N, C-alpha and C positions, 0 to 999 in steps of 0.2 A: 503492499500501500504507500503510496507517492505524501511526502509529509508536506502537508500543506503550507509551512514555513519558508520553501523555495521559493515558492512565489513570488515574480520580481512588479508584480502588479503594472504592467503593461499593458493591460486590460483587452488584449487581441483575441484572446480565445471567449467575450463576451460579445460576441459580434456571429449575426445569423451567418450560417453557412450553408450550402449548398451542392448538392451534388451534381459535378455536370461530365458528363461521360463517363464517369467513373473517379471522377476526381473530386476531393472537398476543395469550393473556392469560395472565397469570404464573401460577402454580400456588405453593403455597406450600409448596414443597420445594426447597432447595439439591441442588448438588452433593454428593455426599457427600466433593470432596477440596474445600470452602470452608470456611477455619476461619470461621466465622460470628464469632470474635471479634476476630480483627485483619482480615477482610474478602480473606485473601490466598488463593489456591488455592497446597494443600500440596505440588502436582508440578507446579509452572507450565513448570520447566526441563523436562519431561518427558511435559509434559500430551499431546502430541500422541500418544505412543508407549505412555503409560498409559491413557488416556481417548478412547478414537475418535470419544466422542459432544460433544467438546470443540471448536468451531469457531474457523476463525480470525477474525480482528476484521473482515477484508474483508467472509468469509461471514455473520457475525452483523450487518454493518449493510445486507445485501442481503434479509435475513430478516425485517429488523424486530426483531433482539432486545435492543436497548440503550434503555435510557430517553430523553426526551426530551433531560434535560440531560446528558447524558453526550456530553464533549469529540467523540469520533468521530463524532455525528451532528449535535451543534450546529450549526443554521444549515443542515442540506443542506436543499434546496429538496423539499417532495414526501414527506419521511421522515413514516412512521406507526411509532410507539414503541408496543409494547405497552401493555398498561391490566390493571389490575386486576378481579376478579372481584366483583361486589355477590353480597351475602347470597346473592340467588336463585339467580344463576347458580352459584354455590359449589356449592350443594345438586345445583340441573340436571345438572350434568356432574362429580357424585361420580366419578364410575365410568371417567372420561375422564381425571380427577386420579390418581388412584389409579393408574391404568396409566400414566399417565408417572412417578409415586412409584417403581412396580414397574422402572421400565425403567433409571432410579437406580443402585436397591439390589436386582438381582437374588436369587431366594433362594439362589443359593450365593454369594451376594457380600457379604459383612458388612461394613458402612461402620468406617472405621479407629477404634477405641477412643482418646481421650485418653490 
């Protein structure tokens, strides 16, 4: 089991991702519980209860959701991190990206206002 203390609080793992042609890719949409200024989860202690989409560290590693320089995966053999979409790919998969964004912010679930 990975040690949460290794986290460098970059926040990149807290952005929605989609699978595109078998690869995990970032979307431009952060989790609604990510404070983009501090890069911290606003519900960290209760994230399992309040955000069922939030994965454990171990599950995130298995699914390839952490950036390559993340301490959880740095040096893991055969680890494939998510990648960023090219502008053309971003345009081509706009519907999938909007669906990912919609799953983070369902119509009846408004993000917390600051």
